[in-house]
N, C-alpha and C positions, 0 to 999 in steps of 0.2 A: 526846801518845800515853801511852794507859794503859796498864802493863804487866802480861802475866797474873796475876802474882802479888797484884796489887792489882786485883781485878774487882770494880767495883761492885756492889751486892747484886742477887743475879739477877732475886728476883722483881719489883723498882723498875723494872729494865727490860722484863721482861716487861710490865708495868705501862705505864712509857712507850710502845715500841715496838706496842701493840696500839691506842694514838688513833687516831682516823678519822680525821685530818687531811684524807683526799681529800673526805670530805662532811661539812664544819662546817653547814652548810645557812644560811651567811650568807655573806657579802661585807663586804668595806673598802668603806668610804661615799664613795670618791671617783671612782663610778661605779656605772650601772646593767646590771644582770644581768637576761636575758630567758632563758626556757627554752621552747622551741617540740616542738610537734608535728605536724605537717603545714604546717607553715607557721600553726600558731593555738597564740597565750600558753597558757603555761599552767603558770606561776611566772613572778614577778615580784621581785627584789628591795624590800623596801621603802625604799629610796633612791629608787623612783620618782616620787613627791611631791615630794620635795625638788630633784630636778633636773630633772625634765621637765614634770609637773604633776598628771599621773592617779592617783587611787589604785590600789594593784597588783589591788582587787577590780572597777576598772571594764574593764580592759585583758584578764584573766584570760575564757578562752573566745572574744577576738576575732583575725580574722585580722591577722598583723604590718604589713600594709599600714596597716591604720584606726587603729594607734596611733602609727605614725612616717611614715606618708605613701610613697605609690608612689616618690616620685624615691629616698629614704632606701633602701629597701627593694629597688629595682633595684641600687643602688649595692653593696648588699649579694651579692648574685649567690648568692642560698642553694641554688640547682640546681648551685652549682659545691663544696659542702660537705664536706668530710673530716674524717675525725677526725687530731686532734693538737692541739699546742699554740697558741697564739693566733696563731704567726706562722705557723701550716701554710699558712692558707688567705689569708695576708696580714693589714695594718694598711690597711683604710683610713679616708678622710675624708667622712664626709657632715652632712648641712647640717638642722638643725631649727631648726624657728621663727626662722631666720634664724639659725642660734650653728652655728658650726663643732665637730664632734666625732669621735672616734678611735674606730673598729668593727672587731670583729676577730669572726668566727666559728668554728666547730669543732663537729663533730659528738661526744658524748662518748660512754661505753662501754656507756651503756645506749641507746644508738641515738638521744636528743633531741638538739635541734641548739640551741649555746649563743650567745646574741648578744649583747656587754661594748660597750658605750657608756661614754666618757669623755670631758668634755669636755675642748677643747683646750688645753692649759695653754700659757701664754705665749712664744711663739717668738723667738729670736735672731734680732737685725736678717737677718742672714745665714740663714736656716735650713739651706744645705750647709758652716758652717762645723763643727760636730762631723764631718763625714766628712773634709774634709781633714784635720782634726786627727787622725783614727786613718788615714787612709791614711799621715800623716807618720810616725807611730808604729811601723806597718807597715813601711815604708822602712827607718826606725833598726833594726828588728827583725834583718833581713836579715844586717846585719852584724856582730849580737853574735857575742862567741867563748864563750858560757858557757852553760849553765842557768842562772847565779846571774842575769845580766846579764839574760836574759828574764826573768825575776821580775822583777826590780826593775824594767827597761822597762814590762811589761805593769800593775804598779799605780801606778806615775809617770803611764804613759798613757790607763789608765781612771782616774785620778784628775782630769786636765787635760779630759778629755770633759767628766764628771759633776757635778763641783764638790761630789762631794763629802769631808767633812771627814778622813775614813779611809779608805783601800783597801790589803787585804789579799790577799794571794793565798796560797790553802792549798793541799799536796798532801799527798793522803792514801797511804798504806804498803796490806801487805798484810791489816792487822787493821782498816782505815777508819779508826784516828789520825790526826790531821791536824796539819800545822806550818807554820807562817807560814815559806813560802820569800821573799816579796816582801811590802814596806810602803813606799806613801808618806801622809804624817799631815800635819795641821796642826802646826805645829811643839811648840806647849805640851801636846799628848797625848800619854799614856805610850807607848813604844816597844812595840811586839809582838811586833818580829820574831823567829822562832828561838823563841817558846815554843808549847809543844805543847797538844793538845786530847783528849778522849777521845772512840773510836768512838761512845759515848753521847751526846754532845754531835748528831751529827744521827739520830737511829735507822734504822731500815732504809726505815721506811713513806717517811720524809722524804727519802731517799736515792733512791727508785725514783722519788718525783717530781722531784727536779733530774734525773734520765735522761730522762724525758719533757718537761719545761716549764723551757726554759735559762735564761730570765730572771725572777727573782719580785720585785718590787717591795713595799715595805710603807712606805707614804709618811708614814705617821704612827702612830706606834707606841702613841701613847695616845688613838688614833681608836676610838672605837667600835663592833662591827660592825654590818651592819643585814642581819636575817635574808628568809629567801624566803619568801614568800607563794603559794603553802599551802607549808606544811611539809617536806612527803612529795610526791614527782614523782606526779602522777595518772596512773593506771593501774596503776604498779609498786608503789606503797605502798612504798616504801623513800625515804633520801635522793637525794638526787640530787647525782649524782660531779661534784667540779667537779675531777680533776685537773689539766683542762688551763687552766683559766681563771685570768688572770690577776688579777680583782678576788678571787680565794678568799680567803674571813678568815682570818688567822692562829690557830693554836694559843697557848690559854691560856699554854701552857708556855713558848714560844718569845718572846711575848711577856713572861714573867718573865724570862726568859736575857737578853733584848733591854735589857728597863730597867735587870737587876742590872749589864750593861755600861754603863748613860749611854748608851744610843743611842738617837735618837730617829727616824729613819729607815735606813730599810736597802734596800741591793738586792743581791742574789748572782745571779753568773751561771756556768754549768756549765760544767765544761772535761771535756770527752769524748775516750776513747780507743777506739776499735770499738762505739759506744754503752753505755759503760760511764764513771762517774765516776770520774776521779783526781785530779780537782783542781775547787777554785773557785774566782773573784773575790769576795771578802767586799766589800762599798762600806758602811759608818757613815758617819751624819751624826749629830753630838752640838748642833749648836745647834738643831733644830727640825726642825719637819718638811720635805720636801724632796721634790718631783714634779719628775723632769727631764721634759724636754719628749720629744713623740714620737722627734723625730731623734734626740735628744740617747742615747735606749734604744737604739735602731736603731743607731745605731755605736757605742755601746758593746760590744752584743751581737757585732755584728760584729768589732770589734776585738780582744773575747776569742777569737770564736772562729780567727780568723788566727791569732792570735798563742800560744793553744796548739797550731792543727798544729803551729806551729813549733816549740816546745816538744817535741811530739815528736819532731819530725824532730830535730831538737838532741840528742834521749836517743839514737834510734838512729844519730846520727854518733858519740859517745860511745861508744856503746857495740860501735860498729864498730872504733872505736880502738881499746877493751879488749879485746876477742877478739881484735884484729890479734898484739897483745904478748904476750897470753895463749897464743895457738897459736903464736907465734914461740919462746918461751919454753920452750915442754913439746915440741917437734916437736927442738928440739936438745936436751933431755934426755933422752929417748928413743929415741938412735937405737943404742943399744945391740941389734943385731937378733934377736942370739946369746942371750943372758936371757929367761927366762921373761917373760912379759909384767907378770904383776904386779910385779917383782924390776923389772924397766924402769922402770915406772911409781913405786914408792913409795921415792921417794928425797926428801934434805932441801932438793933442788931443789923439788922438787914442793910442800912449805910455804909456802915464800920467793911461787911465783908465784901459788897460790890462797889464802894471806893464815888459813892453816889453823896448830895450832900440832902437828898430828899428823895421822896417814891410816892408812889401810886399803883394801886391796887387793884383791879375790877376782876372779880368772880360771880358771873351772876347777875342778881341782881343790888350784890355788895359792892361797896363802893371804900376802899381803907385808903390815906396819907399819914406819910410820916415826915418830918425834916421839912427842908424848905421846899415850894411846889408855887406853880405861878396862881394868880387871882382866879383864873378859868381854867385848870389843869385838863378836863376833859376837849376843850376846844384846841387847847395849844395837841394833846397827845394826837388831836387828830388831820392837823397840818401835817405834824410832824411822819406821820404813820403816810398820809399822800402823796408827800412832796419830797422827803430825805431818801437818799441812793440806799437801796439795801445792802447791808451787809450778812453774808450768810457764814465765813469762818467756818464752815464744815455742818451749818447746820441743816436742816432739812426746811425748816423755814427763815426767813431773815428776818433781823432786827433792821430800824432803823436810828439811824444816829445824826444828832447835828450838834456843832460846838458853838456859832456862831448865828444864835436866830434873831438874832434883830436884825442882821443885817441882807438873812435869807428870806426873814418873813417880817417886813417892816410894819406890817398891819396888825400883827401881836404884841408890838410893845409897851402897850399899855395895860396888856394883861398878864406880863410875864414877873413882875413884880422882879425879885433880886436874881431871878433865873434869867443864866446865859446860853446853855444847851442842855437838850435831853437825847434819852434814850428809848427806844419803844420798842419791848418785846409783844407781840400780838402772842395770845394762848388760844385757846379751839373755842369755837362758839362767841365770837365777837370781843372774849375779855382779854386781859392786857397787863404784863408790867410797863412802868415807865417809871426809868432816872431820870433825877433832875440834876444840873450843876450849878452853883454861880459862878461868877466873872473870875478868872484869875488874871492877873498881867503877869506876864511871860517874855523875855527876850528870845529872838531868833536867829541864829548868826548864818546869814548866806555864804554862799561863794562869788561873793560880787554882790552888784544894786541889783533882785529881779526885778525892776523895775524898769532897768536902761533898756534901752533897745534902740536899733536904727533902723527907722521905717519909711523907705521913700514912697511920696505918692505922685499921683502925675496929676495935671491939670483939675481934674473933677474930683481930688481929693481920694481914688483910690488909691489902695495899695498896690504897688509894684515890684516893693523890693524888702525883704525881712532881716534885717542881720543883728548877728549876737549881740554884747553887751562887751564893752573893749576890756573889763577890770574885771577879775574873778579875785581880787583879795577880801578879806573878810572884811564884810557889812555886818551891822547888828540894828534890828529892827526891835523896837518894843513893840508888844501887842496887847492893845487893851478891847475888853467887850464880848471878849469868850471865854469860856472856859475851860478846862485842860481839854485836851482832843479823846474822843475818844480811843483808847488804843486796842488792838487784839484783845490785848486779854483782859480788857473792859467789854469787851464783844462774849467773847468765849464766858469770861463770868456769867452775863445774861443769860446765854445759854444753858448754863449749868443750874443757876434760878429758877428759869423759865421750865426747864425738864426736872426739877424738886416740883415746882406748883403743879405740873399737869400730872404728876404720878399722885400726889396729893388729892386732889380732884377725882382722877380714879378711883382712888380708894374709898373717897368717902361716896361716891355715887355709884361704884357697881361691888355687889358686895362679893357676886360670881368671882372680882380679880382678887383677892384675898385668898380665897381657897385657892385660887390657881398659883398663886404666888406661894403658896405653904406645900402644895403639890410639886412645882415646881423643883424648890431648893429643897424638897425634902427627898429628893430624888439625884439628887448631886451629892455623893462619897463627902463623907464629912471631914475625908484626911485623905490623902493621898499615897502609895507605899513610898517605901523608905528600902531605895536598895542601895547592896555598897558601890562606890563608883557612878553611881546615875542619881541625875537629878528629874525629878517629874514636876510641873508647872501646872494650871490649868488656870483660866478667865473665861468667867459667861459674865454676859452682860443683858437685863431684857431691852427689847424694843422702845423707843420714846415713850414717856408715857407709864413706864411700869406694865405694856401692853407682852404678857408671858408669852412666849412660841411655844413651839417642839424639838428645840435645841436639848443636847444632853451630852454628858460627859462621863465616862466613867474609866477608873483603873484601878484592878484589883488582883491580891496573887492568886495562884492557881495553885493546885495541892503538889503540882509538881516541881515547884519554884517557881513556874514564870510566871510573867505577869500579861495580865491582861489589858487590849488599851481599846477604848472605843471612844466615835464620837459621830454625832447621828442629829439628824435633823428631820421633823416632821411636820410639812406644810399645813400655814394657817395659825392663827394666834386662839388666846385665851384657854376656858378650862377642857373644850374636847382636846384642843390640841397638846396641852399638857398631859391629860388621862392619858391619848392614845403613846406618849414620848415615854408613859410608866410603866406601862405594858409593854411596850417594846424592849425595853430597859431590862425591867426583872424575868422577862421572857431569854433575851440574849442570855443573860449572867446565869438561866440555871441551865441553858446548854451548853454554854463555856465551861461551866463546872462540871457537866455529865461527859463528853465527849472532847473537850480539850484539843477538837481539831477545829482552826477555823474557819477552812471552809465546810465542814461537816454544822456545824453554829450558824453560819450566814445560810443555810437551807434550810435549816430546820427554825428560821424565823422568819423567814420569808412565807412557807407553811405557814405559819402561825398567822401574821398580819393577811394572806390570802382566804384565810378561815374563820378571824374574828373579827378583822379590822378592814373591809373589805371598801370603806367609805374614807381609808386616810390614805395616803402616799407618805414616804420617807428613805431618805438619805444614808449610806453607812460608810464608814469607814470603820473595822474591826481590826484589830492586828494582835498578836503575842508575842512579846517579847522575850526571848532568850538570852544569857549573857554569860560569856566566858570568863570565870572570873580569874584565871592567869595572867589573859590578854586584855581586859577588860573591853574588848571588843562585843558587839551584841548582833542580833540581827531581828526582823521584825516582820514575822508571817502574817500577810493580811489581807483579807476582801472588799474592794472598793466596788461597792452599791452604788452608782449613779451618782457618788461624791465627789467633790472638786480634788484634785491633785495633793498631794501633802510638800513640803516644801523640807529640804534637808541643807543646813547650813553647819558652815566650816570656817578656819578663820580668816578664808581668801573671799567668800564669798557666801554664797545661795545658791539651789535649781529646783526647779518645779521637777518632782519624780515623775518618770513617764510608768501610770501605773496601769496595771492588769484591770479593765474596765469588765462591770456584771450591772443589769439591767435594777433599777431601785429596788427597795424592798418590798416584797408584793407584786413583785412583776421578772421576776426571775420563770420563765419558763425553760432553759435548759441548764444543763451541769453549771455549779459555782464555779469559777478558775481564779483561784490565790497566787500571788505573787510575793516577793519578797523584798527587802528593803535591809541591807546589812549599814551598821555605824561603826565606827571607829573613833576611840577617844577624841574629843572636843569638835565632834559630831555632834547637830542639834539636829530633832527630827518633829516639826510641826503639822500638826493635825486641827482643822479649821472649818468653822460653817462659813452659807454663802453668806451670813448678815455682813462678815470681816471685807469683803469683797465688792459684793453689790451695789452698785449706785445706778440711780437712773440716769442718764443720756452717758454715758460712758462704755465703754465698750468692755465686756469682761476680759478679755487680753491685755488689756492695757491695763485693767485694776491687777489682775494677776501678774503681771510683770512690779508693780508696785509694790506688792506684798513680796516678790523676789527680791527684789533690791532694798526693800526697807531691813528683812530679816536678815538680809548677810549684812546689812551695819548694824545690829543690833536685836537682841535675843529678848529684851525685855517683853512682857504680854502686856503690861498696860501702854506702853509707848505705842506698840505695834498696833495695838486698838485706837489710840489716838489718833495715829498718822493716818490707818485706813479708815475706820469709821467716824471718825471724828466724834464732837461732843454729842449728835443726835442721831438715830439713826432710824426708819422702816419697821428693819429686821433685827432681833438676836443676832447677838457673836457670840461665837463660844472658841476658847481656843486650848491646844490639849498640846501640850511639847517635854520630849523627852534628851534628856541628855546624857552622853557618854563623855564622863568626868576621868578617866585611865584608874589604872589603879591606886590606891592611897597609900 
């Protein structure tokens, strides 16, 4: 991790970042790459005669069937090719001249079809063994108690599956600097655990490729790349885009980087969160070339993907716990309702809760400070807010943080006093919360001197080549003039504090909000029914700032012993939405108690809404749970009125239910249709409102998939909320979960 005050040469970084690594014009020699237009070969790698037989010139312009044979081409299913990495259309086995090959296909960004062929490496006696080993590690991960345990388990598990000499887990920070947080290695190798690596080690264009193609194998660093023939893509007159090609040749700078580390072969697996690179599993082999089999590569990628998701969920669990602790502490701190908000918040206890040395709170015309603050705090805060990089961490509005104000803003030096860093969290209407920290001398351990680099320039001084540092031995640097960097936990704590202050401001300025809060909470059940062999859980959180909406959940026992389950959402916020929600909730309760049939009750509620609540719209999922006490199984007869599909989870994962759909409440013009969801012991049914999954700028299908995968790993409602909705939200989020525990 390279600190800003020790930034590398900008010209050198620009030159490195401009390297066109996605169009190298060559491939690694372990396989054959063919480029097609309309099923005709227009480019071939020079490895063709070495591995298959014909010269590139002999196959150009010929149909692929004439090169590989009809049977092999049929196995490739070219009619189904899509854009994406080698695994987008799957890896397939094909037979050529009696030999088995691994084949992959994809369509590149230029519209050409890329076919990659690799001789099948020697397999283990049992091809399923790598998958069994990966499954065992995933099972162990489910019981890991911390992120550090997961990092260690990932490194050990991937090394066990792949056989590499060293496996490291990298985690990237906001500036893309990396740190080794997990490592498994051969006993005689130098440990790299804890070492930091500057962002320049993975330039922006390389990060972009890691986000597109999740697994990258370099089987032999010393191998000589083979060119494509012809060099340019015909008709296009430009190099062929090999972004998604597994055989894509390696950048010379990266080859030099690996050689300087003493690495003979490497494999990297991307760790993604929301499609963005947040970490990486790096596998290094020093004993010589190393080509894991197809099964090993697939198992390693599946293992890393599963563990990556577990890490994200584990981080959400830690965030939830941290946010809960901060929220409770802040609520206890600001109970003085008669004090101005700024004075109520700016207390010494705030500094302990948020890990700061000083703070300033500005609300309306009042400003209060506590602890260490700059000589001119308003001026300092204004500069930070205008110039610092925004950090969201799940918040609807960003916060701004700097841990080295003197280096970043020399003009502020005479106003800072003993302050070295600041974090600014804007509040509505120009108000804000600012935190300050003093200087802390610290020591950073790098994987080699981050300032060392090989830069070749021409006679004019322009950079013509950038080479990596030559040594990666531990290199320690003392850092002065900065505060303890603002961590993700610090940012999230500030978001919790901002939420607390906004809610306090709302309560003071909006008398109707208090009424809406009372109405909302009085409409939620005081306790959930107790069913032998079953567990019911629920969670409700209002929108950011305590803006109460129309979400509600309900669960109660019917006279015949069955249990009603309800989750609904009235559009809007405030007292009108809460009032409409209460009427619908009470009306549905009466209808269920009277009719005890879910479809009849839903139809009655629709008539009520059309008659009395003509200006309101609501979605609803109402169900009646009946259980078999002998088997522990159960079923939910339900009506879905414009609501999002529920999730069913078991020990192997989770799935979205294909529900029978009806229009929203108040718009049912035809007969109500009902469905049924059966549950067996070990399964959970999750009902939720759209505030949990909807997010501006993200497709709902992506968010639903994120929900499904998260629930497949954890059924802790608080963790699910923090993972999906974050610390701040524009809308209410509500969940109701029922779990079949089995006979007791």
